[in-house]
LOBALUM-930390 format. One line per 10 residues: number of its first residue (from 1); their letters; for each residue x, y, z of C-alpha. Coordinates in steps of 0.2 Angstrom, whole numbers, plus 2048, in hexadecimal, padded with zeros to 3 digits. Layout:
N
NUM> A> X,Y,Z  ...
END
This chain:
346
1> XXXXXXXXXX> 800,800,800  806,811,7FC  80A,81C,80B  7FD,82A,80A  800,83B,812  7F4,842,81E  7F3,854,823  7EB,854,834  7E3,864,83A  7DE,86A,84B
11> XXXXXXXXXX> 7E9,85D,853  7E8,85B,866  7F3,84F,871  7E5,843,873  7E3,842,860  7F5,83F,85D  7F6,832,86A  7E8,828,863  7ED,82A,850  7FF,825,854
21> XXXXXXXXXX> 7F9,815,85C  7ED,811,84E  7FB,815,841  807,80A,84A  80D,801,83A  810,812,832  804,80F,824  801,822,823  80C,831,824  803,83D,82F
31> XXXXXXXXXX> 808,84F,832  7FF,857,841  7FA,869,841  7F4,872,850  7EA,87F,846  7D9,87D,840  7D6,87A,82D  7D0,88B,826  7D3,895,816  7E3,89C,81E
41> XXXXXXXXXX> 7EA,88B,823  7E5,87F,815  7F5,882,80C  7FD,877,81A  7F6,868,811  800,86B,801  807,85A,7FC  7FB,850,806  7EF,843,800  7E2,846,80E
51> XXXXXXXXXX> 7DD,853,81A  7D7,84D,82B  7CB,859,833  7C0,85B,843  7B0,864,847  7B6,875,848  7C1,875,838  7B9,880,82A  7B8,876,81A  7AF,884,80F
61> XXXXXXXXXX> 7AF,887,7FD  7C0,890,7FC  7C8,882,807  7C1,875,7FC  7C8,87E,7EC  7D9,880,7F4  7DA,86E,7F9  7D4,868,7E7  7E1,874,7DF  7EF,86B,7EA
71> XXXXXXXXXX> 7E9,85A,7E4  7E2,855,7F6  7D7,846,7F2  7CE,843,802  7C6,84C,811  7C6,840,820  7BB,846,82E  7BF,83F,83F  7AE,842,845  79C,83D,840
81> XXXXXXXXXX> 795,84E,83C  799,858,82D  790,868,82E  7A0,872,82D  7A4,86B,81C  79B,871,80C  797,860,806  78D,865,7F7  79A,870,7F0  7A7,862,7F3
91> XXXXXXXXXX> 79D,856,7E8  7A7,851,7D8  7B6,85B,7DF  7BD,852,7EF  7B7,843,7F8  7B2,843,80B  7B1,835,817  7AC,835,82A  7AB,82B,83A  799,828,83C
101> XXXXXXXXXX> 79A,820,84D  7A9,81F,859  7A1,81D,86A  78F,822,86B  790,81D,87D  79C,82A,881  791,838,87B  781,831,883  78A,82E,893  791,840,893
111> XXXXXXXXXX> 77F,847,890  779,83E,89F  788,843,8A9  784,856,8A5  772,853,8AA  776,84B,8BB  783,858,8BF  777,866,8BB  767,861,8C4  770,85A,8D3
121> XXXXXXXXXX> 77C,869,8D4  78B,85D,8D5  797,86B,8CD  792,877,8DB  794,86A,8E9  7A5,866,8E3  7AB,878,8E3  7A3,87B,8F4  7AB,86C,8FD  7BC,871,8F6
131> XXXXXXXXXX> 7BA,880,901  7B3,875,90F  7A2,87C,90D  796,86E,910  786,878,910  778,871,906  76F,881,903  76C,884,8F0  770,872,8EB  75E,86B,8EA
141> XXXXXXXXXX> 75B,861,8DA  74D,856,8D3  74A,844,8CF  74C,83E,8BD  740,830,8C1  72F,833,8B9  735,843,8AF  732,844,89D  741,845,892  740,84A,880
151> XXXXXXXXXX> 74D,843,874  750,84C,863  75A,840,858  759,82D,85A  768,827,852  775,81C,85C  779,82A,868  767,82F,86B  761,81D,86D  76F,819,87A
161> XXXXXXXXXX> 76A,829,883  758,823,883  75D,813,88B  767,81C,899  757,827,89C  74C,818,89D  758,811,8AA  754,820,8B5  742,81D,8B3  73E,82B,8A8
171> XXXXXXXXXX> 730,82D,89B  738,82F,88A  731,837,87B  73B,83A,86B  73B,844,85B  744,83F,84B  741,844,839  744,832,834  73D,827,842  745,816,846
181> XXXXXXXXXX> 738,809,841  735,7FB,84D  73F,804,85A  731,805,867  736,817,869  727,823,86E  729,830,860  71F,840,861  71F,850,857  72C,85E,85A
191> XXXXXXXXXX> 71F,86A,862  71B,85C,86F  72D,85A,873  72D,86C,878  71D,86C,881  71E,85C,88B  731,85A,88F  739,85E,8A0  74A,85A,898  74E,85B,886
201> XXXXXXXXXX> 75E,853,87F  765,856,86D  76D,848,863  76A,84D,851  776,853,844  776,866,83F  76D,86A,82F  767,87A,827  755,874,82C  758,872,83E
211> XXXXXXXXXX> 765,880,841  75E,88A,850  750,87E,853  751,885,865  74C,897,863  741,8A4,86C  731,89C,865  735,88A,869  73C,88F,87B  72B,898,87E
221> XXXXXXXXXX> 722,887,87B  72D,87E,887  728,879,899  72E,886,8A5  73E,880,8AD  743,874,89F  755,86E,89F  75E,86E,88E  76C,862,88A  776,864,87A
231> XXXXXXXXXX> 784,858,875  781,859,863  785,869,85A  784,87B,861  77A,883,853  76B,879,857  768,886,865  767,899,862  772,89E,870  76B,8AF,872
241> XXXXXXXXXX> 75A,8A8,874  761,89B,880  768,8A9,88B  758,8B3,88B  74E,8A3,88F  759,8A0,89E  758,8B2,8A4  745,8B1,8A2  745,8A1,8AD  73D,897,89F
251> XXXXXXXXXX> 74C,88C,89D  751,884,8AE  762,87E,8A9  76D,87B,89A  77A,86E,898  785,872,889  794,868,881  792,872,871  790,884,86D  78C,88C,85C
261> XXXXXXXXXX> 79B,898,85C  7A7,88B,864  7B4,88A,855  7BF,897,85B  7BE,893,86E  7BC,881,872  7CB,875,873  7D6,884,878  7DC,88A,889  7D6,89C,88B
271> XXXXXXXXXX> 7D8,89C,89E  7E5,8AB,89D  7DB,8B5,890  7CC,8BF,88F  7BF,8B6,884  7B7,8C2,877  7A7,8B8,876  79B,8C1,882  78D,8B4,87F  797,8A6,884
281> XXXXXXXXXX> 79E,8B0,893  78C,8B3,899  787,8A1,897  796,89B,8A1  792,8A7,8AF  780,8A1,8B1  77E,895,8C0  772,889,8B7  77D,887,8A8  78B,87A,8A5
291> XXXXXXXXXX> 796,87B,897  7A3,86E,892  7AE,870,883  7A8,863,876  7AF,855,880  7A1,849,880  7AA,83E,873  7BA,83E,87E  7BD,82C,884  7CB,820,881
301> XXXXXXXXXX> 7BF,815,877  7B8,823,86C  7CA,82A,868  7D0,818,863  7C1,815,858  7C2,826,850  7D5,823,84B  7D2,811,845  7C3,816,83B  7CA,826,833
311> XXXXXXXXXX> 7DA,81C,82D  7CF,80E,827  7C5,81A,81D  7D5,821,815  7DC,810,811  7CB,80A,80A  7C9,819,800  7DA,818,7F7  7DC,805,7F6  7CA,800,7F3
321> XXXXXXXXXX> 7C4,80F,7E9  7B6,810,7F5  7B1,814,807  7A2,80F,810  7A3,81F,81B  7A3,82B,80C  799,83B,80E  78F,841,7FF  781,84E,7FF  777,843,7F4
331> XXXXXXXXXX> 777,834,7FE  76A,838,80B  75D,83B,7FC  75B,82A,7F4  753,831,7E5  762,83D,7E2  76F,830,7E6  76A,820,7DE  77A,817,7E2  77C,806,7EA
341> XXXXXX> 78B,80D,7F3  797,800,7EE  7A3,80D,7E6  7A8,81F,7E9  79A,82C,7E8  7A1,834,7D8
END
């Protein structure tokens, strides 16, 4: 097998460690870059066969044109979502592959960890006891048992989160544009999710259709005191509307592992800097908001699966002229696509 060259963007130590382990036989020449892939940095990929990118890399039209001009053949996403890639523009120019599932358990478990931390005030108790303050004032939570949780998106992660919620004795309702037939899931309309749920958790990809699905109008329809959990994509929620909903006491708590303007903030240490994002600063300052920095995926098992699948995708693409994990804007629409998916999409 030819030794293919990969330009690896937005590389962190945990990324490097997992990919070095997966590439132990040196099948690939991987150049790691700390910087994100943007219009200003894409020239770093010159001479590479593949660019490997993550959720906050910006693969827009100009980036795609530059990659194509440098004869880069493949964009290898080391994540499931691809809303940061102009997939339609890439068609017939450059191929895209992704990691559709790395550890759905990691993300679902993190969503529940956020929920439990929030409603039982564990984060506050931890800080207090560090100062030997053992008062229970202000730490009263509520039982999950018997509460109604609305799940938006019932793919692998959503279904695992449903199982976890059922283990707590919760009443589960769900919405999905494409319901899983024969799953036994209690599907309802989106307005019913807003109106009936004590807790709402998001497990769907970001599309043009559902961008800002949580907005001033939908928040007004929700139960007073609703808890929102988002471990999917930040732009599902209109952050300004979220802040206003919290200020008006309509939203009781928000558990956020993602944020719609996260690309220039998350995955970096700004502890000694002043962050310019006033909206994020307001969110973090609110006592009923928990923000983690897109870490729901971050387990040893998930990192190992991401590295293995990404490199398998690259090898399959070049050696077999095919990848089962290719991303194509036509594929979700069977009428447009018409392929049996036994070869490359173009």
